[in-house]
N, C-alpha and C positions, 0 to 999 in steps of 0.2 A: 263621801269618797273614802275616808279613812275606815268607816264602818264596812264598806264594800270589800276593800282590800284585806281587812282583818278577817272577814268571813272566808274569803278565798284562801288566806293563809291557813286558817284553822282547818278548812276542807282538805287541803293538801297535806297537812300534818296528819290528820286522821287517816287519809288514804295511804300515806307512807307507812304508818304503823300497821295498818291492816295488811299491806303488801309484805312488809318485813316479817310479820308474825304468821303469815299464811305458809309456813314452811314445814309443818309437821308431816312426816312421811306417811303416804298412803299409796295403795296400788289396787288396781281393779282385779276382779276374779271372774273366771269363766269355768263352767262345767259342761263338757261336751259328751253327748251320746250320739254315736254315728253308726250307720249300717251301710255297707256297700256290697254290690254283687258284681264281681269282675268276670268279664268274658275274655279269656286268654287267647281267643282266636282273632278278635278284632281290637283288643285292648281298650274296649270301651266299658264303662261301668255307670251304674245308677247309684245315687247316694241319698241318704236321709240323715238329717242332723237336727238334734234338739240341743239348743245352747241356752243355758241359764247364765245370764250376765248380771253381775252384781256391781253396782255403781258405788264404789267406796270414795269417790272423789267429792269435793265440796261443790261441784258444778252440776247444773241441770243439763242433761244431754238430750238434744232434740233430733240428733241424727247419729248414725253409726256408719262404719266403713268395714268392708271385708276385702281381704286379699284373694284374688283368683289367679294364683301364680302360674298355672298351666297356660294361661292365655298369652304368656310371653313367647311361647314357642309357635308363633304364627308369622308368616311373612308380613313385614310392615310394622311389627311391634316395636316398642321402644328398645327392647333388648336387641332385636334384629338390626335396627337402624343404627344404634349406637355402636354395635360391633362392626358395622361396615363403614363407619365414619371416623372412629377413633384411630389415632396414628399407629398404634400398636395392638391390633385386636388379639384377643385370646384365641390361640390356635384351635382350642376345642370348639369354639363357636364360629369364628370367621364369618363366612356368608352362608353357613349351613341352614340357618332358620329360613332364609329367603327362598330356599330351594325345596322346602317341605310341601309335599302334596296334601290335599285334603284329608287323606287317610293317615297321614304321618304327623300332622300338627297336634298340638295339645290344646285342650279347651276345658273350661268349667262353665256350664251354662245353667244358672238357676232357673227352675221352672215354677217354683212356689216359695214364697217367703211370708211368714206371718209373725206378728208380735202379740203374744197372749191370745192367739186364736184369730186375730184380725189381720187381714191381708194388707201388705205394705207396698208402697210404690218404691221402685229402685231403678237404677240405671247402671249398666255395665260400661265402665270407662277404662278400656285396656285391661290392665291386671287389677283394677280396683272396682269394687261394687259400692255405689253411693246409695245410701238408704235413708229416706225421710221417715221418721217415726210418727205414728198416729198419736202416741202418748209419750211425752218426754219422760225420761228416767230421772227421777229425783235422787238427790244424795241419799245414800243408804238403802235405796230400793233395788230389788231384783226384778228382772223381766225375762220371759222366755221367748226365744226365737225358734221357729221351726222352718227348716229349709229342705227342699228337694232339688236335686240337680242331676244333669247328665254330664258326663265327662269322657275324654279320650286322652290316653297316655301318649305323650309325644315320643317320637324317636329320640333315644337318649342323646342329648347334646350337652347340657350343663346340669349336673347334679341329678335331676329327675329323668325318668324316661324308661323306655323299653329297649331290650336287645342292645346292651352296651357292647363296646368294642371287645370286651372279654367274654361276651356271651351271656351275661346275666339278664334274665327275662324282664324283671321289673324292679326298678329302683324308685320307690314311691316316697318321694320327698316333696313337700309343698303341694300335696295332692288334694286337699280338701278346702272348702271355703273357710277362711280363717279370719276371725274378727281382729281388726287392727288394735294396736295398743293406744290407750289414752292415758297420759300421765300429766305431771305438772307443767309440761310444755305443750299440752294439747294433743290432738290426734296425730298419729304417725302412720298415715295412709300412703306411704311411699310406693310409687310404682316399682314393679320388679324389672330392673334394668340389667342387673348382673351381680350385685354385691350381696349384702348381708341382711339380717333380720332383727326384728324387735317384737316380742309377743307377750301375751297375757298369761300369768300363772293360773293354773287350774287343774281340775281332775278330768281324766279322759276315760270313756268306756266305749270301746270300738269293736265292732263285729265285721269281719271280712269274709265273705263267701267267695270261694275260689276253687278251681279245678283240684281234685283230690291228690294229684301227683305232685303238687307244689309244696315246698317247705318254706315257711315264713320265719322272719326274725325281725326284731326292731325294738321299738319303745314298749315298755310296760311288761306285765306278767300275763302269761297264758292262763286263762281261767278254766279251759276244758282240755287239759292234756290227754285225758282218757279217750277223748273223741278223735283229736287230730294226730296224736302220737308224734311222729316225726322227730323223735328224740327228746321230747319235752317232758314226758312222764317218767316213771320209774324204768330202770333198765329192763328191756325185754317187752315193754308195753307196745302192743300193736295198735294200729289205727282201727277205729270202728268202721263199719260199713258206711260209705259216703251216701249222701242223698242226692239223686240226680247227678252222680259223678263229681260232686262237690263237698267240701267240708266248710263249715263256718268256724273261723278262728275267732275267739273271744279274748280280747286284751283289756286290762285295766292298768292305768298309769296315774298314780296320785302325784300332785304337786310337780307338774311339768309345764313347759310353755311351748311344746310342739309334740307332734306324734308322727313317727316315720316308720316305714316297713319296707322290706324287700322280699322278693319271692322268686324261686327258680325250681324247676322240676329235676334239677341235677345237682342240688346242694348236698355237700357233706355237712353234717351238724355235729360238732364236738362240744362237750362241756368240760370246763376245768375249774376247780375250786380256787377262787381268789381269796384275798385277805378278808377277815371279819365276816365270814359266811357268805360272801358275794359269789354267785355263780356266774362265771364267764362263759358266754356262748360264742362259738366260732362257726360261721356259715360261709362256705367257700365251694367253688366249683369242683366237681369230681374229675380233676385234671392231674394225672400223675406227675407232671412237671412242677407243680407247685405245692404238692401235699407235704413234702418234708419241711419246707419253710413254714407252712401254716401250722404244722405240728410243733415246730420249735418256737414258733411265736407265742404259744400259749403260756408257758411258764414265764417268759419275758413280760407279757402283759400283766401277769399277776405281780411281778416285781415293780413294774411301772406304777400300778395302782397303789401298791404299798408305799412307793416313794412319794406320790402325790398326797396320799393320806397323812404321811408324816410331815411334809413340808407345807401343806396348805390346810387341809382339814379332812375328816373322814368322809368317804363316799357314802351318801345316805340311803341309797337304794340297795336291793338285794340281787340285782342282775345287771349285767352289762354285755352287749352284743357287738362283736367285731364281724362286719359282714362285707363280703366281696360284692361290690356294686359301684354305681356312680361313675365318675370320670377322673378321680384323683383321690381326694380325701375330704370328707366333710362331716362335722360333728352334728349329732342330734341327741334328743333326750334318750338317755340310757343306752346309746348305741352310736356307732359310726359306720359310714359306708366308705370303703377304700378299694382302690384297684389292687388286685392281688397277684398279678404276674410281675413280681419284683424280685430283685436280689434280697437276701435275707436282711442285711442291715437297713436297706430302704424300707422293707416291710415293717421292721421294728420301729424305724424312725417315724413313718407316717402314723403308725398306731400310737406312738408316744405323743405326737402332736395332737391328734384328734382326741385321744383319751384325756389329755390335759385340758382340752376345751370343756370337758365336763365341769371343771372348776371355774376356768375363766371363760365365761359367757353363759354356760348353762346353769350353773348354780349361782354364780355372781353375774346376773343377767344384764349386763350393760347393753345400751342401745348400739348394736354393731354398726348401724348406718352412720351414726354421729361420732362414735368413739371406737372406731374399728381397731385402733392401736391398743386399746385396753383388752380387746379380744384376742387379736392375732399376736400382738406384741408380747403380752404377758404370757400367753401360751407358748410362744417361741422361746421366751426366757426359761420358763420352768421345764419345758420339754428338752431343751439343750442341756440343762443341768442334770436332768434325769438320765438322758442318754450317756452322758459322761460317766455316770456312776454304774448304770445297769449294764452298759456295753463295755465298761472298763476302758474308755477312750483315753483317759489320762491327759486331757487337754488342760494346760495351765489357765487358759481363758476360754471356756466353751462358748463364749459369746463373740469371739473375734470376728466371725463371719458377719454377724449383725453390725458390728462397728465398721467393717469395711464397706458394707452396703450403704450405711448411713453416710459415711464420709463421701462416697461417690456422689450420692444425691445432693448433699449439701454444697458440694463443689461444682455441680453440674449447671447451676443457674436455673434449674427447673423444679426446685423443691417447693412444695406447698405446705402450709402449717398443718399440724395434726388435727386441727379443728375442721378441716375440709370434710364435707360429706363424702361418704364412700363412693357414691356415684358421680361425684363432680370433680374427680381428678382428671387432669389433662391427659394423662396416659396411664395405662395399666401398670407400667413399670413404676411410675411415681407412687401409685396406690400401694403396690406390693412392698416397695422399700420402706415407705412410711409405716404401713400397718405392721409389717413383720419385723423389719430391721430396727427402725427408730423406736418402735414400741418396745422391743426387747432391750434396746439401749437405755430407754427411760428407766427401766427397773434396775438393770445392772449398774448404771451410773448413779442411781439413787443410793445403792449400796456403797458406792465411793463417797458419797456426800454425808450420809448418816452413819455408815458402818454396816458391815455385813450382818452382824448379829441383830442390829436394829431392823434391817430389811427383812430378815427371816421372821422376826416377831411381828413386823407389820403385815406380812402376807397371812399369817395365822389369825391375827386380830381382824383383818379385813374380812376373812372368811367368816369368823365367828359373828361379826356384826352385820354382814351384808348378804349371807347366803339366803337364797329364795326371795331375793329382792332385786331392785334395778339400780345399782350404784352408778354414780357419775364420777368423772375425774376428781371433782372436789371432794367427794366422799372418801375416795381413796387417799388423797393427799392429807386430809384431816386425820385419818387414821395414822398415817406415817408421822404426822406432827405429834400426836398424842403419845405414840409409842417412843419416839426418839427425843422429844424435847426441842426439836428444831422448828424454826419458822420456815415453811417451804412454799409459800405462795409464789415467790420469785421463781422457784424451780418449775412449777407447773406452768406458770405464765410464759417464761422464756422458751422452755424446750418444747412445750405442747401447743402453745397458742401463737407463736411467732416462728419465723425461720432465722432468728438470731443464732449465731454460731459462737462456739468456744474457741478461743485462740490465745493462749498464754505462751510467753517466750522468755528465755533468759537473755536479757539485754546486755549485761555487762558483768565482768568479774574483775576486780581491781585489788591487788595486794600491796599494802604499804606497811613495812615493818612486820609487827605481829597481827595486823588487822587485815582481813579480807572483806571487802565490801561487795555485796551481791545485789544487783539490780534486776528485778523481774518486770515484765510489762504485760498489761492486758491489751490485746489487739482487737479481739472479737467483742461483740456487744453483750454476750451472755456472761454473767458472773459465775464464779465457782471458787470454792476453797482450794488450796493448793497443797499437795504433798510434794516436797522437794527432797530428793535423795542425794547425799553428798558422799563421795568417796575421797578420803585423804591420801596423801602421798605415802603415809606409813601403813596403808592397807586397811585402816579402820573406816567404818561407815557411820553416818548419822542421818536421821530423818527429821526434817524441819516441817512443821505443820503450820500453815497460815490459815486460820479460820476466816470465813467470809462474814463480814460484819452483819449483813442483813439476815443471816441465818440464825444469829443469836444463840449459838450453841457450838459445842466441840464434840467431834466424834471420838469414840474410844480408839486407842492405839491399835491399828489393825496388824502391827508387827511387834508383838510384845517382847520379842527377843532382840529387838533393835532399839537403841536409845532414841527417844523422841524429844525434841525441843519444840514447845508450842510458842509461837511468835505472836505479836499483837495482830489484831484483826486487820484485814484489808477491806477498806470501804470501796464499793464498786466504782464510784465516780473518779477515783484516782487512777490514772492510766499506768502509773508505775508504783513499785513497792521496793523499798530498800531495807537491807538489814546487814549487820556485821557479824563476823566470826572473829572473836578477839583473843582466842587462846593460842595463837601462833601456829596452829596446824595449817599446813599448805594443802590447798584443794587440788586434787587431781582431776576429778570429773564430777558432773552433777546431772541429774535428770528430773524433770517434772513428771510425776505420776508413773513410777516404775510398774504399777499394776496394770496399766493400759486400760483402766476402766473409765477414765474421763475422755469424753468424745471430742477431744481437741482436733480441729480439722487440718492443722499443720504441725506434724510431729517433728519436722526438721529443726525448729527453733526451741524444742523442748530439752535439748541436751547441750552440754558444754564440756569440752575436753575429751569427748568420746570420738575415736577415730572410726 
């Protein structure tokens, strides 16, 4: 009996070591070659794809999955039903999918799929293609898949589609059979219900044959400008004679995890030189009512890119395209699709947000479905800061709107933790506030905890360490710890993985003789360090800093022109904290967190003596 249990113990010890040591980073690789022939009369196209898949994982893969995103735009799809049953449907979707006719729906129908020349068995399950392999892919091996498919572009409803509300002919996003990501958590073959994406890094070589009157823009570099013209070649270059009324546009895109394009026969195409030799392309409808705004947008886009280069890391490609299309704003590789009939500040604002996504999600390619707050929230944070500078908004706290949104949700009784899958929020409003507002507050408030300088250094180090990879929340917080010297597991746990809230208050102020005793209290469950600002009756001010014991560090003084007194640490389990001012100065007023960067849900108990 002892021998048996001894062996069992040894087995579990060995298994534990193997599991703990199996953490070295790896990611899969794909190389796509695709050709499609688009019929702009019926919006149907045929496609061919050669995909070289390299298994860099330690696992043997005996099946693969593809996304067939266009299949979401069919009556009865998961996207359709979810939109019609959620409490607050997206107005862009509503019940529109349920009303699409056969000529208006979207679809991707594989007609042939082989692995290394051998035919494969597969099954279309909604927006996912399930494929059983004839030959498993061993660790370190590459295999080649060839696919042919028929497709129809849906009426423009959500992101993708034809004939948008602003008259753009083709917004071609999520348009090709796209192999799902496989990482340390396994396959991510999520159905397309309405949210975000997670994809494999690789190189793309794409040829698009389309009516010669159409101008294209999107991911990658045009390889044959002398043929297609349309503003891509040297100034004055004319298009060559089309073949059968069509041009074949040839694009290459290195080191990306998606490929998007848009096309219209009435696009204006402008080029503007951005920072560090990047060419900015602007494609927008030939509509006199919007042309001035789109011309004025161009230098602002260059300023925004320069801001992100400076505050995160340098944009690594040599082109970026801002394209009128889609149904709002959505980021893609080396490009964005945005609606263009906007007031100027709104046009700059949506461009700032989508351009910022190039860093937060495209280069730092988090799994948007699982960590949507790192995608939308980090983008909201940096784009708000950029807009404050580029548009000279002069806001003392450019993130105040995000804090208001977060507090509303935290007090609503409907908040879900940031660990919620993007498709599994109870309401669209809950998703939006969590992803955009609470995600932005996560960063801004981290600056309150570790200091703004340390936050700035963290963002740059995060980019240096994790660009062209798939970072997780833990990867980010570990960078912040290494940069700042703080222990921050508590911060990630409480703010991102629970719905615990922050509520600190001034419980009492008592003066006896030359001594004033101040009592603070922790009411909420989430711990935080405390900045307390005291104004004395003689008009002087003093800043008291109470470090959080479990953080094991102290931030630099964010107000170097103000006297700061560092008090003993406050341990979280103690609900109250008391200290004395013994120099005889009389306290007139005091406030917890004058910066308004701590997401305290009850601001009324944060002040004393303030009318």
